[in-house]
Phi, psi and omega in degrees: 000318184300322178293325176291330174292321181288323179297310177303316184296316182293315185296315185292322181279337176302305181292312186302323189260016179053058174062033179090356184289337178282356179278352186296137183287342183236123174056054184297331176291320180291314180296324179293318175297316183293306190262357174237307179301311180288320174298322179290317176306314181296324177295320179275346191292343178283350182283154173294159185306309187301314183297312178306311183294318175301313179296320187287325174300313178298317184294320178294323176300308180290340177287330172308311181297311189291330173293318175297311179302316174300323170306306183297318184289316180280343177067035183220135172284127173046053178303143173295340181286337179278116184233004177299331176295325182290322179292319175301311177305324182280329167301318177294325175300321188271357178301135176058025175259125169304128180288133178202153172307315173304312180294321179296320183289309182298319180296326182291318177295320178293314178299316184291324179298313187284330174295320180284315185292319178062059180297154177290139014263016182295318179295321179296323183294314182300318182275352191234333183281143182280156166051220184300332178299314183292325178294315184279312190288342171293325179284329169297317176299319180293321178290334173296309181296327179281333178287317179294319185290321179298314174304312179297314181298319179292324178290317178301309179298326172060227178276006177281353178292143183291000000 
């Protein structure tokens, strides 16, 4: 039974910490977005828009569970080591965006900006939703802000994109 506990802990922390990227001592959210969020986006970017949205929604549902489990296992509320929320937020940022290097980089910076600034209602969500939902959905809100901003940026840039 002890081995099952170790396995549970490993699996929960593997997902909650974005395959371990959340253990970085400096800017774990940024590192998690770069080294877990962007690669996962690249894996999913070949899907049709409908499939991409469906996969991201399922990922978000499971991420609530992993955020809660991560808090329990780490013994910390909204631990900086939990970065699966940043991964979800970045995936939301990139929804329905044509894949390009510019979009990936701009999406990264826009998401990190909105995740750090925490415009309302993202801050309210973080402070008031319980458990994994509070950990996750402020990043989903930041991803929505970043997605809208990215779409506007790409629309304004139009054919001038490299």
